[in-house]
C-alpha positions in Angstrom: 34.2 -16.5 1.0 34.7 -13.1 0.2 30.9 -11.3 1.3 29.6 -9.1 -0.4 27.2 -6.4 1.1 26.6 -3.6 -1.5 25.1 -0.7 -0.2 24.0 1.2 -3.6 21.4 0.7 -6.3 19.3 -2.0 -6.6 21.5 -3.2 -9.9 24.6 -3.8 -7.3 22.1 -5.7 -5.1 21.8 -8.5 -6.8 23.7 -11.7 -7.5 23.0 -14.8 -10.2 23.1 -17.9 -8.6 21.6 -21.2 -8.5 20.1 -21.3 -5.1 17.0 -23.9 -5.1 18.1 -25.5 -2.0 17.8 -24.8 1.6 19.9 -28.2 2.6 23.6 -28.0 1.7 26.4 -28.8 3.5 26.0 -27.5 7.4 30.1 -26.4 7.4 29.8 -24.4 4.1 26.5 -22.9 5.6 28.4 -22.4 8.7 30.6 -20.3 7.0 28.3 -18.2 4.8 25.9 -17.3 7.8 29.1 -16.5 10.2 30.3 -13.7 7.2 26.5 -12.5 7.2 26.3 -12.1 10.8 29.2 -9.8 10.8 28.1 -8.2 8.3 24.2 -7.6 9.8 26.5 -5.2 12.2 28.4 -3.3 9.8 29.2 -2.2 6.4 31.7 -3.9 4.2 34.2 -1.5 2.6 32.9 -0.8 -1.4 36.4 -2.2 -2.3 37.6 -3.7 -5.4 36.8 -7.5 -3.7 33.2 -6.5 -2.7 31.8 -5.9 -6.1 32.8 -8.7 -7.3 29.4 -10.3 -6.9 30.8 -13.6 -8.5 32.8 -14.6 -5.2 29.4 -14.7 -3.5 28.9 -18.3 -2.4 24.7 -19.4 -2.3 23.1 -22.9 -1.9 23.0 -24.7 -5.2 21.4 -27.9 -6.5 24.3 -30.1 -4.8 25.6 -28.2 -1.6 27.2 -24.4 -1.9 29.0 -23.2 -4.5 30.2 -19.5 -6.1 27.9 -17.6 -8.0 29.9 -18.0 -10.7 29.9 -21.8 -11.0 25.8 -21.6 -11.1 23.9 -21.9 -14.1 20.5 -19.9 -13.1 19.4 -16.5 -12.3 19.3 -15.1 -8.9 19.1 -12.4 -7.0 20.6 -11.8 -3.2 19.0 -9.5 -0.8 21.1 -9.6 2.5 20.4 -9.2 5.9 22.0 -5.0 6.0 19.8 -4.2 2.8 16.5 -5.6 4.2 17.5 -3.3 6.9 17.7 -0.4 5.0 14.5 -0.8 2.7 11.4 0.7 4.6 8.5 -1.6 3.6 4.9 -2.1 5.0 5.5 -6.6 4.4 8.2 -8.7 3.0 7.3 -8.6 -0.6 7.6 -5.2 -0.6 11.4 -5.3 0.7 12.4 -7.3 -2.1 9.9 -6.1 -5.0 12.9 -3.4 -6.0 14.7 -6.5 -6.9 15.1 -6.8 -11.0 12.3 -9.0 -13.0 10.2 -9.2 -9.2 7.0 -7.4 -8.9 4.1 -7.4 -6.6 0.1 -7.8 -7.2 -0.9 -5.1 -4.7 -4.1 -4.9 -2.6 -3.4 -1.4 -0.8 0.0 -1.0 0.7 -0.9 -4.0 3.5 -1.1 -7.3 0.9 1.3 -8.2 -1.8 1.9 -11.2 -3.5 5.1 -12.1 -5.4 5.7 -12.1 -8.8 8.8 -13.2 -11.0 9.3 -12.8 -14.6 5.6 -12.0 -14.8 4.1 -15.1 -13.3 2.3 -15.2 -9.5 -0.2 -17.0 -7.8 0.8 -20.6 -7.0 3.7 -20.3 -10.2 5.8 -19.0 -6.9 6.9 -21.1 -4.4 7.6 -19.5 -0.8 10.4 -21.1 1.4 10.5 -20.2 4.6 12.5 -22.1 7.8 13.6 -25.1 5.1 9.4 -25.6 3.6 7.6 -24.3 1.7 5.0 -21.5 2.8 1.5 -23.3 2.4 -1.7 -20.7 3.2 -4.5 -19.5 0.9 -1.7 -18.4 -1.8 -4.3 -19.3 -4.7 -6.1 -15.8 -4.2 -5.6 -12.2 -5.3 -5.8 -10.2 -1.6 -3.8 -13.3 0.2 -0.5 -12.2 1.2 2.4 -14.1 2.5 2.1 -15.0 6.2 5.7 -14.5 7.6 7.2 -11.7 9.5 9.6 -9.0 8.1 11.8 -8.8 10.8 12.4 -12.5 11.4 14.4 -12.4 7.8 17.6 -12.6 7.8 18.5 -12.7 4.0 16.4 -13.3 0.6 17.6 -16.0 -2.4 15.3 -15.6 -5.1 15.7 -18.2 -8.0 14.3 -17.0 -11.5 12.6 -19.8 -13.5 11.4 -23.4 -13.1 12.6 -24.9 -9.9 10.4 -28.2 -9.8 13.3 -30.2 -8.6 13.9 -29.0 -5.3 10.1 -27.7 -4.6 8.0 -29.7 -6.7 4.9 -28.4 -8.1 4.0 -24.7 -8.6 7.6 -23.6 -8.7 7.6 -23.0 -12.4 8.0 -19.2 -11.8 10.8 -19.8 -9.0 11.6 -19.6 -5.4 11.7 -16.9 -2.7 14.1 -18.4 0.1 13.9 -16.9 3.1 16.7 -17.4 5.3 16.5 -16.7 9.3 19.7 -15.8 11.0 22.2 -18.1 11.5 22.4 -19.8 14.9 25.3 -17.8 17.3 28.9 -19.4 17.9 29.4 -21.2 21.1 29.1 -18.9 24.1 27.7 -15.9 22.1 24.3 -14.2 23.4 22.9 -11.0 21.3 19.6 -9.1 21.8 18.4 -6.9 19.1 15.8 -3.9 19.3 14.5 -2.3 15.8 11.4 0.2 15.4 10.3 2.4 12.5 7.2 4.9 11.7 6.2 6.1 8.1 4.6 9.1 7.8 1.6 8.5 5.5 -0.5 5.8 6.5 1.4 6.0 10.3 2.5 3.1 10.4 4.3 1.8 13.3 6.3 -1.1 14.0 9.0 -2.9 16.3 10.9 -6.3 17.0 12.7 -7.6 19.6 15.4 -10.4 19.4 16.9 -12.3 21.8 19.7 -14.9 20.6 22.0 -17.3 21.8 24.5 -20.5 22.2 25.7 -22.3 25.5 27.3 -25.1 25.6 25.8 -25.4 22.0 21.9 -25.7 23.0 20.8 -22.7 21.0 17.9 -20.5 20.6 16.4 -17.4 18.8 13.5 -15.4 20.3 11.6 -12.6 18.4 8.6 -10.5 19.3 7.1 -8.1 16.5 4.5 -5.7 16.0 2.7 -3.3 13.1 0.1 -1.5 13.1 -1.2 1.1 10.4 -4.2 3.9 9.4 -5.2 4.0 6.2 -2.8 5.2 3.7 -3.7 8.8 1.3 -3.1 10.1 -2.2 -4.4 13.1 -3.6 -7.3 12.0 -6.0 -9.0 9.1 -3.5 -7.5 10.9 -0.1 -7.7 8.2 3.0 -8.3 5.1 1.2 -10.4 3.6 3.8 -10.1 -0.7 4.7 -6.4 -0.4 3.5 -5.4 -0.2 7.4 -3.8 -3.1 9.0 -2.5 -4.5 12.6 0.2 -7.9 12.5 1.9 -9.6 15.3 4.3 -12.1 14.9 6.0 -14.5 17.7 9.0 -16.9 16.3 11.1 -19.3 18.9 13.7 -21.3 18.0 15.3 -24.2 20.5 17.8 -26.4 19.3 21.3 -28.4 19.7 24.6 -27.9 17.8 26.7 -31.1 18.0 29.4 -32.4 16.8 28.2 -34.8 13.6 25.1 -32.2 13.3 21.9 -29.9 14.7 18.6 -30.9 15.7 16.0 -27.4 15.8 12.7 -27.1 16.4 11.2 -23.5 15.2 7.9 -22.4 16.1 6.0 -19.3 14.6 2.9 -17.6 14.8 1.7 -15.0 12.7 -1.6 -12.6 13.0 -2.7 -10.4 10.3 -5.8 -8.1 10.2 -6.1 -6.2 6.8 -9.0 -4.3 6.2 -11.0 -4.7 2.6 -10.9 -1.4 0.5 -14.4 -1.4 -1.6 -14.1 1.8 -2.7 -17.7 4.1 -2.2 -16.9 7.4 -2.8 -18.3 10.8 -1.7 -20.8 12.2 -4.0 -19.1 15.6 -4.1 -15.5 15.2 -3.3 -15.0 11.9 -5.4 -12.3 10.5 -1.9 -13.6 7.4 -0.5 -16.3 7.5 2.0 -15.4 7.2 5.5 -18.3 5.3 7.5 -20.1 7.1 10.6 -18.2 6.3 13.1 -14.6 5.0 12.1 -11.7 7.8 11.6 -9.5 7.7 8.4 -6.1 7.5 11.2 -7.7 4.5 13.3 -5.8 1.9 13.9 -8.6 -0.5 14.8 -10.4 -2.8 12.9 -12.6 -1.2 10.2 -15.8 -3.0 8.6 -15.3 -5.0 6.2 -11.8 -6.9 7.0 -9.6 -10.1 6.6 -8.5 -11.8 9.6 -5.6 -14.4 9.3 -3.6 -16.9 11.6 -0.9 -18.9 10.9 1.1 -21.6 12.7 4.0 -23.6 12.2 6.4 -26.0 13.7 9.3 -27.3 11.9 11.7 -29.8 13.2 15.3 -29.4 11.3 17.5 -32.5 11.2 21.1 -32.4 10.1 23.9 -35.3 10.1 27.1 -35.6 9.0 27.8 -39.0 7.5 31.4 -38.7 6.3 31.8 -36.0 4.4 28.3 -36.4 3.3 25.1 -34.7 4.7 21.7 -36.3 5.6 19.5 -33.8 6.1 15.3 -34.1 7.2 12.7 -31.4 7.8 9.3 -32.5 8.8 7.0 -29.4 9.2 3.7 -28.8 10.4 1.3 -25.6 9.3 -2.0 -24.3 10.3 -3.7 -21.4 8.6 -6.9 -20.2 9.0 -8.2 -17.0 7.1 -11.7 -15.0 7.6 -13.4 -12.4 6.5 -15.9 -10.2 8.9 -18.4 -7.8 6.3 -22.1 -7.8 9.0 -21.6 -4.7 10.4 -25.0 -6.2 12.5 -23.1 -9.4 13.8 -19.5 -8.4 13.8 -18.0 -11.3 14.9 -19.7 -13.8 12.1 -17.7 -14.5 9.6 -18.3 -15.2 5.8 -16.1 -16.9 4.6 -13.6 -19.2 6.8 -10.7 -21.7 5.5 -8.8 -23.6 8.1 -6.4 -25.2 6.1 -4.0 -27.8 7.7 -0.4 -28.9 6.3 2.1 -30.9 6.5 5.6 -31.2 5.0 8.3 -33.7 5.1 11.9 -33.5 3.2 14.5 -36.2 3.0 18.0 -36.0 1.7 21.5 -36.6 1.5 24.3 -34.7 0.2 26.8 -36.6 -1.1 31.0 -35.8 -0.5 33.1 -34.2 -3.6 34.3 -37.3 -5.5 36.9 -36.6 -8.5 34.9 -33.2 -9.2 31.3 -34.8 -8.8 29.1 -33.8 -6.4 25.5 -35.5 -6.0 22.0 -35.2 -3.8 18.9 -37.6 -3.9 15.9 -37.1 -1.8 12.0 -37.6 -1.2 9.8 -34.6 -0.1 5.6 -33.5 -0.2 2.7 -32.5 2.0 -0.2 -33.5 2.9 -3.4 -30.9 3.4 -6.4 -30.7 4.5 -9.1 -27.9 3.8 -12.0 -27.2 5.8 -14.6 -24.4 5.5 -16.1 -23.2 8.8 -17.7 -20.4 7.7 -21.7 -19.6 6.6 -20.4 -18.6 2.9 -18.1 -20.6 0.3 -16.2 -19.9 -2.4 -14.3 -23.1 -2.7 -14.8 -26.9 -1.3 -13.7 -28.6 1.2 -10.2 -31.1 0.0 -7.7 -33.5 0.7 -5.0 -33.1 -0.9 -1.2 -35.6 -0.8 1.9 -34.9 -3.5 5.3 -36.7 -3.1 8.4 -36.0 -5.2 11.7 -38.2 -6.0 14.5 -36.5 -7.0 18.0 -36.4 -8.1 21.1 -33.8 -8.8 24.8 -34.0 -9.7 27.0 -31.1 -10.5 30.6 -31.3 -11.9 33.5 -29.2 -12.0 36.0 -29.3 -14.9 38.5 -26.6 -15.1 36.6 -23.5 -15.4 33.4 -25.4 -16.8 30.5 -26.2 -14.4 28.1 -28.5 -15.3 25.4 -29.0 -13.1 21.3 -30.8 -13.1 18.6 -33.3 -12.0 15.3 -35.2 -12.9 12.7 -35.5 -10.5 9.0 -36.9 -10.6 5.9 -35.9 -9.0 2.3 -37.5 -7.9 -0.4 -34.9 -6.4 -3.4 -36.5 -5.8 -6.7 -33.9 -4.8 -9.9 -35.3 -3.2 -13.0 -32.9 -3.2 -15.6 -33.0 -1.1 -19.0 -32.3 -2.2 -21.2 -29.3 -0.5 -25.3 -29.4 -1.5 -27.4 -26.6 -0.2 -31.3 -26.1 -0.1 -32.4 -24.3 -3.7 -35.4 -22.4 -3.1 -35.3 -19.9 -5.4 -32.1 -19.0 -6.8 -28.7 -21.7 -6.5 -26.2 -18.9 -6.5 -27.8 -17.1 -3.6 -25.0 -16.0 -1.2 -27.5 -16.8 2.2 -26.4 -20.5 2.1 -28.6 -21.9 5.7 -29.1 -25.1 5.4 -26.5 -27.7 3.5 -24.9 -31.0 4.1 -21.1 -31.9 3.4 -20.3 -35.5 1.7 -17.0 -36.8 1.1 -18.4 -38.2 -2.8 -21.6 -38.3 -2.1 -25.0 -37.3 -0.3 -26.2 -39.7 2.7 -29.9 -38.4 2.8 -29.4 -36.5 5.8 -30.9 -33.0 6.5 -29.6 -29.7 8.1 -31.4 -27.8 10.6 -34.8 -29.9 9.3 -35.0 -28.7 5.4 -35.2 -31.1 3.1 -32.5 -31.1 0.7 -33.3 -31.4 -2.9 -29.8 -32.4 -5.6 -28.3 -28.8 -5.8 -24.6 -28.9 -5.0 -22.7 -25.8 -4.5 -19.6 -28.3 -5.2 -19.7 -31.8 -6.9 -17.4 -34.3 -5.2 -14.5 -35.4 -7.7 -10.9 -37.1 -7.9 -7.9 -35.8 -9.7 -4.1 -36.8 -10.3 -1.8 -35.0 -11.4 2.2 -36.0 -12.5 4.8 -34.9 -14.0 8.4 -35.4 -15.1 10.4 -32.1 -14.6 14.4 -32.0 -15.0 16.9 -29.0 -15.9 20.5 -29.0 -17.3 23.0 -25.7 -17.4 26.4 -24.8 -17.8 28.4 -22.0 -16.4 32.3 -21.3 -17.8 34.4 -18.4 -16.9 35.5 -16.8 -20.4 38.1 -14.5 -18.5 38.9 -14.3 -15.0 35.8 -11.5 -14.4 33.4 -12.6 -17.6 30.8 -15.2 -17.1 28.7 -16.9 -19.5 25.8 -19.4 -17.8 23.4 -21.3 -19.7 20.3 -23.0 -18.7 17.4 -25.6 -19.8 14.6 -25.9 -17.0 11.5 -27.6 -17.6 8.7 -27.0 -14.9 5.5 -28.1 -13.6 2.0 -27.1 -12.3 -0.9 -28.5 -10.8 -3.9 -27.0 -10.8 -4.8 -25.5 -7.3 -8.6 -26.4 -5.4 -9.2 -22.6 -6.3 -8.8 -23.1 -9.9 -10.8 -26.7 -10.3 -13.4 -26.0 -8.2 -14.4 -22.4 -7.0 -18.2 -21.3 -6.9 -19.2 -18.7 -4.5 -18.7 -14.6 -3.8 -15.1 -13.5 -3.6 -15.1 -10.5 -1.3 -11.8 -9.9 -1.6 -11.6 -9.3 -4.9 -14.8 -8.7 -5.8 -15.9 -11.3 -8.0 -17.5 -14.6 -8.9 -15.3 -16.8 -9.3 -15.7 -20.4 -11.1 -13.5 -23.7 -11.2 -13.1 -26.0 -14.3 -12.6 -29.6 -13.2 -11.5 -30.2 -16.7 -7.9 -28.0 -16.3 -4.9 -30.2 -17.2 -1.7 -29.4 -15.3 1.0 -26.6 -16.9 3.9 -27.8 -18.2 7.1 -24.9 -19.8 10.1 -25.2 -20.9 12.5 -22.2 -19.7 15.8 -21.2 -21.7 18.1 -18.5 -19.3 21.4 -17.0 -20.8 23.4 -15.4 -18.1 26.1 -12.6 -19.0 28.2 -11.2 -15.5 31.3 -8.8 -15.8 33.0 -7.6 -13.0 35.8 -5.1 -12.7 37.7 -2.1 -10.3 35.2 0.6 -12.1 32.1 -1.7 -13.3 29.2 -3.8 -12.7 27.4 -5.3 -14.9 24.8 -8.3 -15.8 22.6 -9.7 -18.7 19.7 -12.3 -18.0 17.4 -13.5 -20.7 15.2 -15.6 -20.8 12.0 -17.6 -23.0 9.3 -19.7 -21.1 7.0 -21.9 -23.4 4.0 -23.1 -20.7 1.5 -25.4 -21.8 -2.3 -25.2 -21.1 -1.4 -21.8 -19.2 -4.2 -21.4 -16.6 -5.9 -17.8 -16.0 -9.3 -16.2 -15.2 -11.5 -15.4 -17.5 -14.3 -12.1 -17.0 -17.4 -13.5 -18.5 -19.7 -11.7 -20.6 -22.7 -12.0 -22.4 -24.1 -12.3 -26.6 -24.1 -8.1 -26.1 -20.7 -8.3 -24.7 -22.0 -7.1 -21.0 -20.7 -8.5 -18.0 -22.3 -11.9 -16.3 -23.4 -11.4 -13.2 -23.8 -13.9 -10.4 -25.1 -12.8 -7.2 -25.3 -9.1 -8.4 -21.2 -9.6 -8.9 -19.1 -9.9 -12.1 -18.5 -13.5 -13.2 -14.9 -14.7 -13.4 -13.8 -18.1 -14.8 -10.8 -19.7 -15.0 -9.7 -21.6 -18.1 -6.1 -22.4 -20.2 -4.2 -21.6 -23.0 -0.8 -21.6 -24.2 1.7 -19.4 -23.6 5.1 -17.9 -24.3 6.9 -15.3 -22.0 10.3 -13.8 -23.2 11.8 -10.9 -21.5 15.5 -10.4 -19.2 16.9 -8.1 -16.9 20.1 -6.0 -17.3 22.1 -3.9 -14.9 25.0 -1.9 -14.4 26.9 -0.2 -11.7 29.9 2.4 -12.1 31.9 2.9 -9.3 34.7 5.5 -10.7 35.5 5.8 -6.8 35.5 4.1 -3.9 33.0 5.6 -2.3 30.6 6.6 -5.4 28.4 4.2 -7.3 26.1 5.1 -9.9 23.4 2.4 -11.3 21.0 1.6 -13.6 18.3 -2.0 -14.1 15.8 -2.7 -16.2 13.3 -5.1 -16.5 10.9 -6.2 -19.3 8.7 -8.8 -19.9 6.8 -9.8 -23.2 3.4 -12.3 -21.9 2.0 -13.8 -25.1 -1.0 -16.2 -25.2 -1.1 -18.0 -28.6 -3.5 -19.1 -30.9 -5.8 -16.2 -29.5 -7.9 -13.0 -30.8 -6.2 -9.9 -30.2 -8.4 -9.0 -27.2 -7.2 -11.8 -25.7 -3.5 -12.1 -27.0 -1.6 -11.0 -23.1 -1.6 -12.7 -19.7 -3.4 -10.8 -17.3 -1.4 -9.0 -14.4 2.0 -9.0 -16.6 4.4 -6.4 -15.2 5.3 -3.3 -17.1 8.5 -2.4 -18.6 10.4 -1.3 -15.3 13.7 1.4 -15.2 15.2 1.9 -11.9 18.2 4.1 -11.7 19.9 6.0 -8.6 23.5 7.5 -7.4 24.8 6.1 -3.9 27.6 7.9 -2.1 29.3 7.2 1.5 30.5 10.2 2.9 32.2 8.8 5.8 33.5 5.3 6.2 35.1 4.3 9.0 34.3 7.5 10.8 34.7 7.2 15.0 31.3 8.3 15.8 29.3 7.7 12.7 29.9 4.9 10.3 29.0 4.7 6.5 26.9 7.4 6.0 25.2 8.0 2.8 22.9 9.2 0.9 21.3 7.8 -2.4 18.9 10.1 -5.0 16.9 7.1 -6.8 14.6 7.1 -10.0 11.8 4.7 -10.4 10.6 4.5 -13.8 7.8 2.2 -14.9 6.4 2.4 -18.6 3.3 2.4 -20.2 1.5 -0.6 -20.2 0.0 -1.2 -23.5 0.3 -5.1 -23.3 -2.8 -6.3 -21.0 -5.5 -9.0 -20.9 -8.5 -6.9 -22.7 -11.1 -9.0 -23.4 -14.8 -8.1 -21.8 -13.1 -5.2 -19.9 -10.8 -7.5 -17.6 -7.8 -4.8 -18.1 -6.9 -1.4 -19.2 -4.1 -0.1 -20.1 -1.8 2.1 -17.2 0.1 5.1 -18.0 3.7 5.6 -17.6 5.1 7.1 -14.4 8.2 8.3 -12.6 9.0 8.0 -8.7 11.6 10.1 -7.2 12.8 8.5 -3.8 16.0 9.8 -1.7 17.5 7.9 1.4 20.2 8.3 4.2 21.3 6.4 6.7 24.3 6.4 9.4 26.1 3.9 11.9 26.5 5.1 15.2 29.7 4.0 17.3 30.5 4.0 20.6 34.1 2.4 21.8 34.4 1.3 18.2 31.0 -0.8 18.3 28.2 -0.1 16.7 26.0 1.6 18.7 23.3 2.1 16.6 21.7 2.2 12.8 19.2 5.1 11.9 17.8 4.9 8.1 15.4 8.0 6.9 14.2 8.0 3.4 11.6 9.9 1.1 9.5 7.9 -1.0 7.5 9.5 -4.0 8.8 12.9 -3.2 6.7 14.8 -5.3 3.6 13.1 -4.6 2.8 11.4 -8.0 -1.0 10.4 -7.9 -0.1 6.8 -9.6 -1.7 3.5 -10.3 0.7 0.3 -10.5 -0.7 -2.2 -13.3 -0.4 -5.0 -10.6 -2.2 -3.0 -8.5 -6.0 -4.9 -7.7 -7.9 -1.3 -6.3 -7.1 0.0 -10.3 -10.0 -1.7 -11.0 -12.8 -0.4 -8.4 -15.8 1.8 -9.1 -15.2 5.1 -11.2 -14.6 8.7 -9.1 -17.6 10.4 -10.8 -15.9 13.1 -10.1 -13.0 13.2 -11.7 -13.2 10.3 -14.3 -11.0 8.5 -13.1 -11.4 4.5 -12.6 -9.9 2.9 -9.2 -7.9 3.8 -6.6 -4.6 4.8 -6.7 -1.4 4.0 -4.6 0.2 5.5 -1.9 1.3 9.5 -2.3 4.7 11.2 -0.3 5.7 8.9 2.4 8.6 9.5 4.8 10.2 7.0 6.8 12.7 6.9 10.0 14.1 3.2 11.4 16.6 2.9 14.2 18.2 -0.4 14.8 19.7 -1.3 18.3 22.1 -4.6 18.2 23.0 -5.7 21.9 25.9 -7.6 22.8 25.2 -9.5 25.9 
């Protein structure tokens, strides 16, 4: 395998592939990871071989395969690229990839969006299993330590074959660092600082392999105060604190491996509410608080995520049997009362057990097969004084089979899967004196299916229910078929047809309450049907010593697409419940068209000139003009940059580079306008600059230094996918909502230590 680390433009950072299976052959995976590990300590020279993206080896339906053999589109982000990119969270680190966007709440919370679809349409895989938290919420981020991620594979398009329900938009696979070779021990320290929000982070890592006994220990921390821009001043409530710890222990033996991974993640982000000073229009800083404080502002969230994963792999001849078992506990709390700072309103406790058993066959006459079963069990508990979703139990399973065949220059792959999901929601009955939608729920009874006639706090209860008990079962059959054909040695064509499936989540089915983080009263719909989709992908890629180019086009049809609609009365005025705008989940049919194009021109060895363009057109079928477009559709985006390496293979400074980038987000006129749910977003262009170098001593990398300046012109802008865009109007300027971060400089230092 020829590893590819491209320190150039966003365009050269992408690599289409079919990487939807974490469970590939360990022998092949070891070779890949060994090469990636070497690349994490040094740059690859930008030679002809390193710009041929189709030589990249990634995971596939039936084991590792070369990029040019994979029908479906994917972006690959290497360890070095993650190391170079300044970011607040892991989604922020990959959001420059074509076709990838993020729904943001300030600078600390980001949700992934792939080709216009987010929330539960995107499956996140970490440590080999699905990351399960409160991903249904607008302001719920991904509970993963960015420093623990070694590389990322971003599958674009339905991937329900390997991961079941929810993978309609795609899959984010976050790879941890591979285990070291026998006898190796290494340590790593990194730290960084950003000027705009005072973000300071650090991470310490120690890994080794002694006689087959392997370990990898990491501790990370991060803190940031409120960010600022020229219209809002300091955005109070956008601060955050983060801590993370991970520990891998295991044994590598001749016939496979057994690894146990333990993770702990703790995030404390503030909640931006948008109250303003009447004279300046800037966001108010409450008395007793400092805008540059790293403490906990009121209100704020607190997220704890615990995870344990047992990963076993055994070689059976030339085949491979893999078994993964995981447990996750996710707890999310919202604190909002100054008088009672330790009392939380919303308090969710989610328990998840993940299981995955599958077998990968050896290659026989060009044929490779895989089959397996995976799924999860969940229990969600309400532990707070306020309620948004009911307590529930969930169990699902899926069985699948995949196959691939190589015939000369033609590579075929496909598969089929059956999924079944059962959800049992519990009832919640509360006292109802005057207002059935009061936020102050004092007495309540939680029942599994019906009232047992008991009382709470001595109060007599009537038949008013906050949540009615119900049971729903969903099932779906998904599949895919695709081909990749090498027309010329440097020119490939790829075709893929895939069917996706997603069951409605608990929020969409049964929410009933104020969601403080979104400032909405959310109402579910128990009658929702599961989403089903058909997506067709066409891909072309070409590479030469001078030009690398890719084109990826897609057409997606979704039946019963689920979205949230703002409610209005007959006078077109917002319906308020508990003085909060009401939103209800509904569904319709949707059509999504779009694609990504990239070109990287490298006329000389050290110079790269690149451009990428991403476009999504999301239409709701059979709807009036104000409801024509899907909510949260990313604006067309064009990224252009120039990168030059001044020093390669120097004695003291190695791979000294400078990159100038122009990030242009075009005007978004295609928005969900019904009841003023969304508004148009003007275009804006951000000017960014990046520089970095390796510092060497006696031929080895002593440290890496990275500098960046983002939004150098201090442009005041709002991203179309920013939730803060819809906060209250600034009465001084007349502008609605809170703006994104202003000018920001950063520095990052990475120190590898070989022991």
